[in-house]
All heavy atoms as an XYZ file, in Angstrom:
1031
protein
N     151.073      0.380    153.465
C     150.819      0.955    152.156
C     151.108      2.436    152.175
O     150.595      3.182    152.986
C     149.352      0.708    151.751
C     148.976      1.328    150.431
S     147.279      0.978    149.961
C     146.436      2.318    150.737
N     151.967      2.897    151.274
C     152.302      4.321    151.182
C     151.237      5.028    150.372
O     150.907      4.617    149.265
C     153.663      4.497    150.521
C     154.095      5.925    150.445
C     155.442      6.033    149.790
C     155.868      7.477    149.776
N     155.642      8.139    148.538
N     150.672      6.104    150.939
C     149.682      6.879    150.216
C     150.380      8.015    149.516
O     151.295      8.592    150.046
C     148.609      7.404    151.185
C     147.795      6.286    151.808
C     146.658      6.799    152.616
C     145.861      5.640    153.175
N     144.678      6.058    153.873
N     149.935      8.319    148.295
C     150.559      9.336    147.496
C     150.271     10.738    148.050
O     149.331     10.939    148.774
C     150.052      9.253    146.054
C     150.505      7.974    145.385
O     151.571      7.465    145.665
N     149.687      7.462    144.497
N     151.126     11.657    147.663
C     151.040     13.050    148.129
C     149.857     13.758    147.419
O     149.650     13.607    146.231
C     152.338     13.780    147.843
C     152.382     15.175    148.477
C     153.762     15.748    148.463
C     154.633     14.924    149.295
N     155.390     15.331    150.305
N     149.138     14.557    148.184
C     148.004     15.348    147.667
C     148.332     16.809    147.904
O     148.758     17.196    148.976
C     146.698     14.948    148.388
C     146.363     13.484    148.123
C     145.557     15.856    147.914
C     145.194     12.966    148.917
N     148.052     17.626    146.895
C     148.200     19.074    146.994
C     146.807     19.673    147.141
O     145.941     19.429    146.299
C     148.891     19.616    145.745
C     148.990     21.140    145.626
C     149.722     21.765    146.788
C     149.653     21.493    144.289
N     146.581     20.403    148.226
C     145.315     21.085    148.455
C     145.572     22.570    148.211
O     146.269     23.223    148.991
C     144.812     20.888    149.921
C     144.665     19.450    150.275
C     143.502     21.662    150.098
C     143.475     18.742    149.658
N     145.021     23.085    147.124
C     145.125     24.523    146.831
C     144.007     25.221    147.605
O     142.839     24.845    147.504
C     144.969     24.784    145.335
C     145.986     24.088    144.434
C     145.669     24.365    142.979
C     147.399     24.526    144.774
N     144.381     26.222    148.389
C     143.390     26.907    149.189
C     143.048     26.157    150.465
O     141.905     26.097    150.883
N     144.072     25.565    151.116
C     143.844     24.739    152.322
C     143.302     25.541    153.473
O     142.727     24.969    154.406
C     145.160     24.068    152.749
N     143.416     26.865    153.434
C     142.879     27.662    154.548
C     141.466     28.172    154.315
O     140.880     28.810    155.166
C     143.800     28.865    154.820
O     143.856     29.703    153.699
N     140.894     27.818    153.168
C     139.506     28.214    152.872
C     138.572     27.322    153.701
O     138.964     26.293    154.229
C     139.196     28.081    151.380
O     139.225     26.697    151.004
N     137.298     27.666    153.732
C     136.329     26.893    154.495
C     136.305     25.423    154.032
O     136.516     24.505    154.820
C     134.939     27.509    154.359
C     133.901     26.732    155.063
C     133.787     26.768    156.447
C     132.977     25.942    154.369
C     132.804     26.041    157.116
C     132.007     25.195    155.025
C     131.919     25.244    156.410
N     136.107     25.208    152.741
C     136.051     23.839    152.196
C     137.429     23.211    152.194
O     137.572     21.993    152.465
N     138.459     23.974    151.892
C     139.808     23.451    151.862
C     140.281     22.951    153.213
O     140.931     21.908    153.306
N     139.950     23.678    154.256
C     140.353     23.272    155.595
C     139.626     21.985    155.999
O     140.233     21.065    156.582
C     140.068     24.377    156.613
C     140.491     24.096    158.049
C     141.974     23.743    158.164
C     140.164     25.305    158.948
N     138.349     21.876    155.679
C     137.621     20.626    155.991
C     138.206     19.449    155.258
O     138.403     18.371    155.846
C     136.148     20.810    155.607
O     135.539     21.777    156.385
N     138.545     19.610    153.999
C     139.151     18.535    153.211
C     140.510     18.174    153.766
O     140.888     16.995    153.863
C     139.239     18.930    151.740
N     141.289     19.195    154.137
C     142.608     18.990    154.705
C     142.557     18.171    155.965
O     143.308     17.170    156.098
C     143.297     20.343    154.960
O     143.453     21.056    153.735
C     144.646     20.181    155.620
N     141.682     18.524    156.865
C     141.534     17.783    158.124
C     141.131     16.333    157.851
O     141.696     15.402    158.413
C     140.543     18.487    159.054
C     141.125     19.810    159.542
C     140.144     17.586    160.245
C     140.113     20.731    160.204
N     140.180     16.155    156.977
C     139.702     14.805    156.654
C     140.822     13.944    156.079
O     141.025     12.800    156.523
C     138.527     14.882    155.640
C     138.070     13.575    155.193
N     137.308     12.693    155.980
C     138.258     12.909    153.994
C     137.069     11.601    155.272
N     137.640     11.690    154.092
N     141.549     14.484    155.105
C     142.603     13.714    154.455
C     143.787     13.441    155.401
O     144.390     12.374    155.345
C     143.064     14.408    153.185
C     142.033     14.430    152.074
C     142.450     15.395    150.963
C     141.776     13.028    151.528
N     144.135     14.431    156.254
C     145.184     14.170    157.235
C     144.783     13.076    158.225
O     145.631     12.229    158.575
C     145.507     15.460    157.992
C     146.271     16.546    157.199
C     146.354     17.829    158.001
C     147.659     16.033    156.808
N     143.560     13.064    158.627
C     143.067     12.028    159.547
C     143.054     10.672    158.865
O     143.125      9.633    159.563
C     141.670     12.357    160.097
C     141.753     13.412    161.192
O     142.676     13.406    161.981
N     140.763     14.283    161.228
N     142.972     10.629    157.552
C     143.017      9.348    156.812
C     144.441      8.906    156.555
O     144.662      7.858    155.968
C     142.270      9.493    155.468
C     140.784      9.683    155.630
C     140.121      8.404    156.056
C     138.640      8.536    156.101
N     137.988      7.330    156.555
N     145.430      9.738    156.921
C     146.838      9.330    156.788
C     147.532      9.793    155.513
O     148.636      9.344    155.225
N     146.907     10.648    154.747
C     147.554     11.104    153.497
C     148.642     12.111    153.776
O     148.586     12.852    154.759
C     146.499     11.735    152.570
C     145.617     10.712    151.908
C     144.392     10.388    152.463
C     146.010     10.073    150.744
C     143.557      9.437    151.878
C     145.209      9.135    150.131
C     143.992      8.824    150.701
O     143.166      7.894    150.113
N     149.620     12.150    152.897
C     150.694     13.133    152.959
C     150.200     14.348    152.161
O     149.899     14.222    150.959
C     151.961     12.534    152.322
O     152.943     13.514    152.243
N     150.161     15.517    152.802
C     149.593     16.697    152.166
C     150.556     17.862    152.071
O     151.395     18.072    152.941
C     148.373     17.220    152.943
C     147.144     16.336    153.054
C     146.038     17.108    153.755
C     146.659     15.827    151.708
N     150.379     18.618    150.991
C     150.940     19.937    150.871
C     149.730     20.845    150.696
O     148.840     20.587    149.893
C     151.842     20.045    149.622
C     152.299     21.483    149.425
C     153.002     19.120    149.716
N     149.669     21.906    151.516
C     148.544     22.822    151.453
C     149.010     24.230    151.135
O     150.041     24.672    151.653
N     148.275     24.916    150.286
C     148.596     26.305    150.035
C     147.605     27.211    150.768
O     146.477     26.825    151.005
C     148.551     26.649    148.522
O     147.232     26.575    148.040
C     149.462     25.731    147.737
N     148.091     28.374    151.107
C     147.256     29.389    151.756
C     147.652     30.755    151.205
O     148.740     30.905    150.638
C     147.439     29.342    153.267
C     148.820     29.738    153.712
C     149.107     31.077    154.020
C     149.880     28.828    153.741
C     150.396     31.464    154.362
C     151.138     29.208    154.088
C     151.398     30.536    154.396
O     152.664     30.917    154.735
N     146.809     31.754    151.384
C     147.174     33.094    151.039
C     147.113     33.967    152.285
O     148.095     34.485    152.736
C     146.304     33.653    149.937
C     146.740     35.040    149.492
O     147.812     35.499    149.823
N     145.902     35.732    148.779
N     145.916     34.084    152.907
C     145.773     35.020    153.993
C     145.434     34.388    155.351
O     145.650     34.986    156.383
C     144.676     36.050    153.675
C     145.006     36.882    152.487
C     143.902     37.856    152.154
C     144.247     38.656    150.910
N     143.182     39.465    150.432
N     144.922     33.214    155.366
C     144.407     32.623    156.598
C     145.341     31.654    157.285
O     144.913     30.671    157.839
C     143.049     31.941    156.318
C     141.988     32.934    155.891
O     141.983     34.068    156.314
N     141.093     32.462    155.055
N     146.639     31.921    157.229
C     147.593     30.979    157.794
C     147.382     30.777    159.306
O     147.447     29.656    159.802
C     149.029     31.451    157.564
C     150.080     30.468    158.082
C     151.477     30.913    157.855
C     152.452     29.874    158.359
N     153.828     30.271    158.206
N     147.120     31.856    160.050
C     146.933     31.726    161.506
C     145.746     30.826    161.832
O     145.868     29.939    162.662
C     146.800     33.111    162.163
C     148.113     33.887    161.987
C     146.412     32.989    163.646
C     148.071     35.334    162.432
N     144.659     31.022    161.127
C     143.468     30.171    161.353
C     143.802     28.708    160.994
O     143.455     27.795    161.735
C     142.307     30.651    160.494
C     141.086     29.796    160.558
C     140.042     30.251    159.549
C     138.964     29.234    159.363
N     138.090     29.546    158.280
N     144.498     28.497    159.894
C     144.860     27.164    159.456
C     145.752     26.501    160.475
O     145.489     25.373    160.930
C     145.554     27.271    158.088
C     146.079     25.987    157.451
C     144.949     25.013    157.182
C     146.824     26.328    156.184
N     146.824     27.160    160.884
C     147.783     26.579    161.843
C     147.103     26.323    163.189
O     147.290     25.279    163.804
C     149.004     27.505    162.048
C     149.805     27.626    160.730
C     149.877     27.048    163.197
C     150.489     26.324    160.320
N     146.295     27.288    163.674
C     145.619     27.138    164.959
C     144.725     25.901    164.943
O     144.729     25.100    165.880
C     144.786     28.392    165.279
O     145.680     29.528    165.319
C     144.080     28.273    166.614
N     143.943     25.739    163.882
C     143.041     24.594    163.775
C     143.820     23.305    163.733
O     143.497     22.314    164.426
C     142.133     24.742    162.522
O     141.432     25.952    162.623
C     141.178     23.568    162.407
N     144.877     23.258    162.929
C     145.676     22.025    162.806
C     146.423     21.703    164.084
O     146.558     20.530    164.448
C     146.636     22.131    161.619
C     145.980     22.229    160.246
C     147.037     22.427    159.159
C     145.122     21.016    159.952
N     146.847     22.724    164.830
C     147.523     22.493    166.133
C     146.552     21.876    167.114
O     146.912     20.937    167.848
C     148.096     23.796    166.681
C     149.437     24.150    166.153
C     150.007     25.389    166.856
C     151.353     25.746    166.299
N     151.894     26.949    166.909
N     145.342     22.404    167.179
C     144.330     21.847    168.095
C     144.086     20.390    167.849
O     143.849     19.604    168.740
C     142.996     22.615    167.966
C     143.001     23.959    168.588
C     141.644     24.615    168.408
C     141.665     26.085    168.817
N     140.389     26.762    168.531
N     144.143     20.015    166.595
C     143.891     18.622    166.178
C     145.168     17.776    166.104
O     145.134     16.637    165.711
C     143.170     18.592    164.839
C     141.818     19.279    164.808
C     141.280     19.423    163.376
C     140.815     18.573    165.680
N     146.296     18.404    166.469
C     147.597     17.737    166.440
C     147.930     17.196    165.044
O     148.398     16.068    164.911
C     147.679     16.634    167.474
C     147.566     17.182    168.887
C     147.861     16.133    169.905
N     147.833     16.716    171.223
C     147.073     16.306    172.193
N     146.280     15.250    172.025
N     147.078     16.923    173.359
N     147.724     18.035    164.043
C     147.968     17.607    162.680
C     149.038     18.437    161.957
O     149.297     18.217    160.799
C     146.661     17.721    161.848
C     145.512     16.795    162.268
C     144.243     17.130    161.530
C     145.890     15.336    162.056
N     149.686     19.367    162.644
C     150.644     20.240    161.996
C     151.869     19.532    161.451
O     152.454     19.987    160.462
C     151.128     21.400    162.904
O     151.569     20.821    164.131
C     150.005     22.363    163.183
N     152.251     18.437    162.026
C     153.456     17.721    161.592
C     153.187     16.865    160.341
O     154.108     16.305    159.745
C     154.024     16.856    162.702
C     154.575     17.717    163.845
C     155.144     16.854    164.923
C     155.630     17.754    166.053
N     156.141     16.993    167.183
N     151.951     16.758    159.945
C     151.572     15.893    158.828
C     151.341     16.640    157.535
O     150.918     16.067    156.551
C     150.313     15.090    159.184
C     150.473     14.198    160.383
C     149.204     13.447    160.672
C     149.364     12.516    161.874
N     148.160     11.720    162.089
N     151.593     17.955    157.535
C     151.338     18.762    156.342
C     152.447     19.759    156.115
O     153.055     20.252    157.077
C     149.972     19.488    156.473
C     149.618     20.218    155.156
C     149.953     20.449    157.659
C     148.198     20.760    155.131
N     152.752     20.007    154.861
C     153.710     21.048    154.467
C     152.876     22.194    153.925
O     151.990     21.988    153.104
C     154.660     20.534    153.389
O     155.334     19.374    153.858
C     155.648     21.603    152.972
N     153.146     23.399    154.379
C     152.382     24.586    153.942
C     153.248     25.493    153.039
O     154.418     25.711    153.321
C     151.868     25.378    155.144
C     150.910     24.611    156.024
C     150.573     25.439    157.282
C     149.634     24.250    155.277
N     152.606     26.001    151.996
C     153.252     26.932    151.078
C     152.358     28.135    150.882
O     151.163     27.985    150.614
C     153.438     26.260    149.707
C     154.483     25.185    149.684
C     155.914     25.728    149.530
O     156.077     26.952    149.255
O     156.856     24.942    149.691
N     152.905     29.325    150.985
C     152.150     30.562    150.725
C     152.012     30.691    149.213
O     152.971     30.511    148.461
C     152.812     31.783    151.302
C     152.053     33.054    151.060
C     152.554     34.147    151.935
C     151.858     35.473    151.675
N     150.450     35.517    151.913
N     150.790     30.973    148.752
C     150.536     31.131    147.322
C     149.558     32.263    147.118
O     148.399     32.208    147.579
C     149.937     29.828    146.751
C     149.534     29.842    145.301
C     150.744     30.106    144.381
C     148.844     28.546    144.909
N     150.009     33.302    146.412
C     149.173     34.455    146.102
C     148.921     34.419    144.587
O     149.750     34.859    143.799
C     149.890     35.737    146.514
C     149.084     37.012    146.215
O     147.999     36.905    145.625
O     149.557     38.081    146.611
N     147.798     33.880    144.187
C     147.490     33.731    142.738
C     147.364     35.068    142.041
O     147.628     35.154    140.862
C     146.209     32.903    142.582
C     146.344     31.424    142.900
C     144.969     30.772    142.893
C     147.280     30.741    141.901
N     146.929     36.077    142.737
C     146.755     37.388    142.091
C     148.070     38.018    141.692
O     148.176     38.622    140.644
C     145.986     38.331    143.034
C     145.638     39.650    142.411
C     144.833     40.498    143.335
C     144.514     41.854    142.722
N     143.780     42.723    143.623
N     149.104     37.837    142.508
C     150.367     38.517    142.275
C     151.509     37.600    141.843
O     152.541     38.091    141.412
C     150.792     39.300    143.543
C     149.810     40.383    143.860
O     149.470     41.180    143.013
N     149.314     40.390    145.102
N     151.363     36.301    141.991
C     152.452     35.383    141.612
C     151.892     34.017    141.232
O     152.141     33.042    141.902
C     153.457     35.265    142.752
C     154.699     34.457    142.337
O     154.839     34.077    141.164
N     155.568     34.196    143.279
N     151.162     33.971    140.133
C     150.529     32.721    139.741
C     151.553     31.694    139.262
O     151.267     30.494    139.256
C     149.473     32.961    138.665
O     150.064     33.507    137.508
N     152.741     32.111    138.833
C     153.750     31.168    138.363
C     154.256     30.251    139.492
O     154.752     29.171    139.234
C     154.915     31.927    137.704
C     154.564     32.704    136.438
C     155.778     33.422    135.926
C     153.993     31.775    135.387
N     154.119     30.708    140.729
C     154.549     29.876    141.847
C     153.776     28.570    141.930
O     154.261     27.584    142.448
C     154.444     30.635    143.161
C     155.058     29.874    144.320
C     155.123     30.680    145.588
C     155.731     29.825    146.696
N     155.720     30.496    147.964
N     152.556     28.549    141.428
C     151.726     27.351    141.449
C     152.441     26.221    140.727
O     152.543     25.081    141.224
C     150.358     27.609    140.857
C     149.375     26.460    140.788
C     149.246     25.738    142.111
C     148.055     26.951    140.324
N     152.960     26.477    139.529
C     153.703     25.451    138.778
C     154.963     25.032    139.537
O     155.325     23.879    139.527
C     154.042     25.966    137.385
C     152.884     25.925    136.464
O     152.098     24.961    136.466
N     152.697     26.961    135.676
N     155.626     25.989    140.213
C     156.824     25.644    140.979
C     156.504     24.681    142.116
O     157.264     23.740    142.384
C     157.468     26.919    141.518
C     158.009     27.842    140.444
C     158.396     29.218    140.974
O     158.108     29.564    142.136
N     158.989     30.025    140.111
N     155.365     24.926    142.782
C     154.971     24.062    143.871
C     154.681     22.661    143.384
O     155.075     21.641    143.973
C     153.729     24.645    144.603
C     154.135     25.914    145.380
C     153.071     23.643    145.546
C     152.971     26.721    145.922
N     153.972     22.547    142.214
C     153.652     21.217    141.682
C     154.924     20.478    141.274
O     155.082     19.294    141.566
C     152.697     21.348    140.499
C     152.491     20.018    139.790
C     151.353     21.918    140.945
N     155.871     21.188    140.668
C     157.133     20.551    140.299
C     157.950     20.102    141.508
O     158.575     19.045    141.503
C     157.975     21.497    139.441
C     157.450     21.700    138.055
C     158.325     22.725    137.293
C     157.704     23.047    135.953
N     158.432     24.098    135.234
N     157.896     20.907    142.581
C     158.675     20.586    143.765
C     158.148     19.347    144.513
O     158.900     18.510    144.917
C     158.664     21.812    144.699
C     159.422     21.619    145.990
C     159.380     22.902    146.839
C     160.085     22.768    148.144
N     160.026     23.999    148.946
N     156.830     19.297    144.690
C     156.257     18.247    145.530
C     155.717     17.032    144.780
O     155.473     15.998    145.383
C     155.152     18.816    146.438
C     155.711     19.803    147.417
C     155.580     21.158    147.234
C     156.380     19.367    148.554
C     156.095     22.074    148.152
C     156.917     20.228    149.468
C     156.770     21.599    149.254
O     157.296     22.503    150.159
N     155.512     17.148    143.483
C     155.061     16.064    142.615
C     153.854     15.307    143.177
O     153.889     14.083    143.389
C     156.193     15.088    142.363
C     157.390     15.721    141.653
C     158.472     14.730    141.363
C     159.673     15.257    140.688
N     159.760     16.562    140.146
N     152.748     15.999    143.407
C     151.557     15.318    143.926
C     150.896     14.428    142.877
O     150.983     14.702    141.687
C     150.622     16.477    144.296
C     150.996     17.559    143.290
C     152.488     17.417    143.128
N     150.243     13.378    143.349
C     149.498     12.518    142.417
C     148.054     13.036    142.270
O     147.389     12.679    141.320
C     149.486     11.085    142.905
O     148.883     10.991    144.159
N     147.616     13.874    143.212
C     146.268     14.423    143.176
C     146.344     15.889    143.597
O     147.022     16.203    144.565
C     145.362     13.647    144.126
C     143.975     14.235    144.422
C     143.090     14.318    143.166
C     143.259     13.443    145.513
N     145.632     16.745    142.879
C     145.480     18.150    143.263
C     143.989     18.422    143.430
O     143.201     18.113    142.548
C     146.064     19.104    142.209
C     147.549     18.862    142.026
C     145.774     20.578    142.590
C     148.174     19.660    140.876
N     143.642     18.962    144.582
C     142.268     19.401    144.819
C     142.341     20.908    144.985
O     142.982     21.413    145.886
C     141.664     18.727    146.082
C     141.768     17.220    145.967
C     140.207     19.173    146.250
C     141.326     16.472    147.226
N     141.610     21.614    144.107
C     141.720     23.077    144.004
C     140.552     23.800    144.631
O     139.470     23.876    144.034
C     141.876     23.427    142.528
C     142.122     24.904    142.280
O     142.080     25.693    143.242
O     142.367     25.247    141.113
N     140.754     24.330    145.822
C     139.766     25.171    146.493
C     140.167     26.662    146.368
O     139.529     27.506    146.965
C     139.718     24.822    147.987
C     139.093     23.499    148.326
C     139.885     22.376    148.445
C     137.737     23.381    148.529
C     139.336     21.155    148.780
C     137.160     22.158    148.845
C     137.984     21.045    148.957
N     141.253     26.947    145.652
C     141.810     28.300    145.608
C     141.045     29.185    144.669
O     141.349     29.295    143.467
C     143.288     28.239    145.218
N     140.047     29.827    145.206
C     139.291     30.836    144.427
C     138.601     31.734    145.428
O     138.543     31.455    146.603
C     138.276     30.177    143.516
O     137.323     29.478    144.263
N     138.136     32.849    144.904
C     137.327     33.732    145.744
C     135.908     33.691    145.225
O     135.688     33.629    144.022
C     137.893     35.168    145.814
C     138.192     35.724    144.424
C     139.149     35.181    146.658
C     138.638     37.154    144.419
N     134.948     33.748    146.128
C     133.571     33.504    145.676
C     132.534     34.322    146.420
O     131.447     33.860    146.671
C     133.254     32.029    145.779
S     133.524     31.348    147.426
N     132.863     35.516    146.832
C     131.935     36.357    147.509
C     131.158     37.193    146.462
O     131.703     38.129    145.887
C     132.647     37.297    148.514
C     133.456     36.546    149.569
C     134.310     37.514    150.360
C     132.540     35.796    150.513
N     129.932     36.814    146.222
C     129.181     37.391    145.095
C     129.038     38.889    145.168
O     129.328     39.598    144.195
C     127.801     36.681    144.954
C     126.979     37.324    143.855
C     128.023     35.191    144.636
N     128.556     39.490    146.260
C     128.407     40.963    146.272
C     129.713     41.683    145.966
O     129.711     42.657    145.212
C     127.913     41.275    147.683
C     127.271     40.021    148.157
C     128.060     38.905    147.521
N     130.841     41.193    146.543
C     132.117     41.839    146.279
C     132.576     41.655    144.847
O     133.250     42.500    144.273
C     133.200     41.305    147.235
C     133.027     41.750    148.668
C     132.048     40.908    149.469
O     131.334     40.068    148.875
O     131.993     41.065    150.695
N     132.175     40.551    144.231
C     132.577     40.317    142.836
C     131.915     41.329    141.884
O     132.434     41.576    140.815
C     132.237     38.892    142.435
O     130.840     38.698    142.263
N     130.775     41.855    142.273
C     130.139     42.872    141.451
C     130.928     44.143    141.465
O     130.949     44.885    140.487
C     128.708     43.138    141.919
C     127.796     41.962    141.806
C     127.931     40.876    140.990
C     126.636     41.716    142.577
N     126.880     39.983    141.200
C     126.083     40.496    142.162
C     125.962     42.451    143.593
C     124.928     39.956    142.708
C     124.830     41.907    144.123
C     124.301     40.694    143.677
N     131.578     44.455    142.589
C     132.403     45.687    142.671
C     133.723     45.566    141.961
O     134.241     46.535    141.464
C     132.648     46.027    144.159
C     131.389     46.383    144.910
O     130.419     46.860    144.261
O     131.352     46.165    146.143
N     134.321     44.358    141.987
C     135.642     44.159    141.403
C     135.675     42.899    140.533
O     136.400     41.959    140.792
C     136.678     44.032    142.520
C     136.815     45.272    143.364
C     137.872     45.060    144.435
C     137.977     46.308    145.281
N     139.011     46.179    146.312
N     134.908     42.881    139.462
C     134.846     41.643    138.643
C     136.158     41.258    138.009
O     136.460     40.072    137.875
C     133.779     41.981    137.586
C     133.725     43.474    137.524
C     134.062     43.940    138.924
N     137.006     42.231    137.667
C     138.312     41.900    137.073
C     139.228     41.209    138.047
O     139.990     40.322    137.683
C     138.972     43.143    136.448
C     138.244     43.711    135.236
C     138.928     44.987    134.750
C     138.167     42.683    134.116
N     139.183     41.607    139.333
C     139.984     40.931    140.333
C     139.556     39.468    140.486
O     140.409     38.564    140.591
C     139.854     41.616    141.717
C     140.647     42.910    141.785
O     141.447     43.169    140.878
O     140.477     43.627    142.807
N     138.305     39.232    140.475
C     137.782     37.864    140.607
C     138.153     37.014    139.401
O     138.567     35.863    139.535
C     136.257     37.885    140.816
C     135.878     38.147    142.250
C     136.231     39.331    142.878
C     135.219     37.187    143.000
C     135.920     39.556    144.204
C     134.906     37.417    144.322
C     135.260     38.615    144.917
O     134.950     38.822    146.234
N     138.031     37.608    138.221
C     138.428     36.899    137.009
C     139.913     36.582    137.015
O     140.337     35.459    136.695
C     138.034     37.683    135.767
C     138.401     36.974    134.488
C     137.586     35.983    133.981
C     139.558     37.312    133.809
C     137.934     35.302    132.818
C     139.911     36.656    132.640
C     139.090     35.650    132.146
N     140.723     37.557    137.408
C     142.176     37.357    137.454
C     142.563     36.210    138.383
O     143.355     35.347    138.027
C     142.901     38.619    137.860
C     144.394     38.461    137.910
C     145.094     39.745    137.976
C     146.607     39.621    138.086
N     147.259     38.861    137.061
N     141.970     36.154    139.570
C     142.335     35.126    140.541
C     141.717     33.771    140.152
O     142.404     32.744    140.188
C     141.902     35.533    141.948
C     142.758     36.717    142.394
C     142.012     34.363    142.924
C     142.272     37.403    143.669
N     140.447     33.732    139.813
C     139.744     32.474    139.636
C     140.011     31.814    138.265
O     139.898     30.596    138.161
C     138.240     32.660    139.783
C     137.885     33.006    141.211
O     138.660     32.880    142.143
N     136.673     33.492    141.406
N     140.327     32.598    137.266
C     140.511     32.024    135.933
C     141.853     32.361    135.342
O     142.681     31.490    135.074
C     139.373     32.514    134.974
C     139.576     31.938    133.577
C     138.016     32.154    135.521
N     142.117     33.626    135.149
C     143.325     34.088    134.411
C     144.614     33.603    135.076
O     145.529     33.167    134.375
C     143.304     35.628    134.330
C     144.286     36.135    133.335
O     144.402     35.542    132.223
O     144.971     37.151    133.633
N     144.677     33.617    136.388
C     145.926     33.226    137.077
C     146.189     31.747    136.930
O     147.326     31.286    137.076
C     145.859     33.592    138.554
O     144.887     32.790    139.193
N     145.173     30.946    136.628
C     145.330     29.476    136.567
C     145.554     28.951    135.147
O     145.895     27.771    134.988
C     144.147     28.793    137.202
C     144.100     29.033    138.701
C     142.934     28.270    139.336
C     142.869     28.588    140.815
N     141.728     27.948    141.433
N     145.384     29.801    134.148
C     145.513     29.314    132.773
C     146.906     28.725    132.507
O     147.008     27.638    131.924
C     145.135     30.422    131.766
C     143.614     30.624    131.823
C     145.578     30.058    130.346
C     143.109     31.789    130.996
N     148.038     29.406    132.892
C     149.345     28.765    132.655
C     149.486     27.420    133.380
O     150.076     26.487    132.850
C     150.333     29.788    133.236
C     149.610     31.076    133.262
C     148.153     30.737    133.470
N     148.880     27.325    134.545
C     148.907     26.064    135.286
C     148.112     24.981    134.565
O     148.571     23.870    134.389
C     148.350     26.315    136.699
C     148.035     25.062    137.466
C     149.037     24.207    137.876
C     146.739     24.738    137.756
C     148.741     23.058    138.574
C     146.428     23.579    138.454
C     147.435     22.733    138.861
N     146.893     25.325    134.146
C     146.059     24.339    133.433
C     146.704     23.860    132.172
O     146.597     22.691    131.812
C     144.699     24.942    133.143
C     143.807     25.166    134.339
C     143.841     24.476    135.507
C     142.792     26.145    134.497
N     142.910     24.973    136.402
C     142.246     26.002    135.792
C     142.290     27.159    133.674
C     141.236     26.783    136.274
C     141.271     27.957    134.135
C     140.742     27.752    135.430
N     147.430     24.749    131.483
C     148.104     24.350    130.230
C     149.207     23.308    130.500
O     149.521     22.525    129.636
C     148.719     25.589    129.561
C     147.729     26.440    128.852
C     148.405     27.619    128.143
C     147.455     28.458    127.389
N     148.122     29.544    126.680
N     149.753     23.318    131.697
C     150.851     22.410    132.044
C     150.374     21.103    132.680
O     151.213     20.209    132.923
C     151.824     23.098    133.009
C     152.768     23.996    132.278
O     153.294     23.659    131.254
N     152.992     25.170    132.879
N     149.130     20.918    132.930
C     148.653     19.725    133.633
C     149.066     18.433    132.945
O     149.418     17.479    133.593
C     147.132     19.770    133.834
C     146.612     20.713    134.891
C     145.101     20.720    134.895
C     147.128     20.339    136.285
N     149.044     18.432    131.630
C     149.413     17.205    130.880
C     150.914     16.928    130.950
O     151.342     15.831    130.593
C     148.968     17.326    129.417
C     147.494     17.193    129.272
O     146.827     16.551    130.085
N     146.936     17.812    128.261
N     151.709     17.875    131.371
C     153.161     17.698    131.441
C     153.625     17.059    132.748
O     154.804     16.753    132.911
C     153.871     19.035    131.241
C     153.603     19.612    129.877
O     153.398     18.890    128.897
N     153.595     20.918    129.807
N     152.739     16.887    133.689
C     153.107     16.318    134.989
C     152.813     14.833    135.004
O     151.662     14.428    135.224
C     152.355     17.031    136.112
C     152.631     18.514    136.207
C     151.596     19.427    136.196
C     153.935     19.001    136.312
C     151.834     20.799    136.271
C     154.193     20.345    136.386
C     153.152     21.236    136.379
O     153.408     22.586    136.461
N     153.834     14.020    134.806
C     153.685     12.577    134.770
C     153.195     12.004    136.097
O     152.564     10.940    136.119
C     154.985     11.882    134.371
C     155.378     12.215    132.942
O     154.499     12.556    132.127
O     156.596     12.147    132.653
N     153.524     12.656    137.178
C     153.161     12.179    138.519
C     151.725     12.441    138.875
O     151.165     11.872    139.773
C     154.061     12.833    139.585
C     154.108     14.332    139.426
N     153.146     15.179    139.970
C     154.985     15.106    138.783
C     153.443     16.416    139.662
N     154.551     16.419    138.941
N     151.064     13.346    138.112
C     149.687     13.763    138.450
C     148.667     12.827    137.810
O     148.620     12.668    136.591
C     149.465     15.209    137.951
C     148.160     15.863    138.302
C     147.995     15.979    139.804
C     148.062     17.235    137.660
N     147.830     12.216    138.652
C     146.761     11.343    138.177
C     145.440     12.041    138.015
O     144.628     11.676    137.182
C     146.609     10.150    139.115
C     147.824      9.270    139.170
O     148.503      9.085    138.167
N     148.159      8.788    140.337
N     145.191     13.050    138.887
C     143.896     13.678    138.876
C     143.979     15.086    139.409
O     144.706     15.383    140.357
C     142.917     12.888    139.718
C     141.459     13.332    139.587
C     140.526     12.487    140.416
C     140.296     11.172    139.683
N     139.276     10.360    140.324
N     143.191     15.981    138.775
C     143.035     17.373    139.237
C     141.539     17.605    139.444
O     140.743     17.373    138.506
C     143.610     18.334    138.183
C     143.270     19.799    138.422
C     143.923     20.539    139.395
C     142.278     20.416    137.654
C     143.619     21.858    139.598
C     141.967     21.754    137.877
C     142.637     22.472    138.819
O     142.329     23.788    139.041
N     141.165     18.043    140.612
C     139.767     18.308    140.919
C     139.607     19.758    141.242
O     140.251     20.291    142.170
C     139.270     17.435    142.117
C     139.420     15.966    141.828
C     137.851     17.798    142.464
C     139.199     15.059    143.015
N     138.743     20.446    140.467
C     138.479     21.869    140.677
C     137.171     22.008    141.458
O     136.135     21.522    140.992
C     138.377     22.612    139.329
C     137.988     24.089    139.394
C     139.042     24.889    140.130
C     137.777     24.623    137.979
N     137.238     22.640    142.609
C     136.068     22.914    143.404
C     135.689     24.372    143.163
O     136.526     25.263    143.363
C     136.318     22.710    144.920
C     136.953     21.334    145.194
C     135.067     22.964    145.723
C     136.056     20.155    144.883
N     134.476     24.616    142.712
C     134.105     26.011    142.454
C     132.733     26.297    142.977
O     132.010     25.415    143.351
C     134.139     26.297    140.953
O     133.181     25.574    140.269
């Protein structure tokens, strides 16, 4: 049985990495996005011998949110699990506009297009 492709946004985050490892061990085909923690992500996946089972894409939502739609069009996932956000409360008080831009504003064009992806069955936002 062929399992459909899953896109993990924020695969290098704490929760994203755990979900990535679990789904790879279950045999799913994954595409994972990362911004800053690529070395941690690759190191962990290499230790578990899972690097050949995932495609990685760099995604910086703050500076290039349009790339998110390009990734979805390129890989045509049937499921997207979104861990891509920043959530450090004390820092968010210092820079609330940065947090809003990354967590909400950068994803609005993507959310508007969700209905246009015939291949997409489900989008799960983890916040």
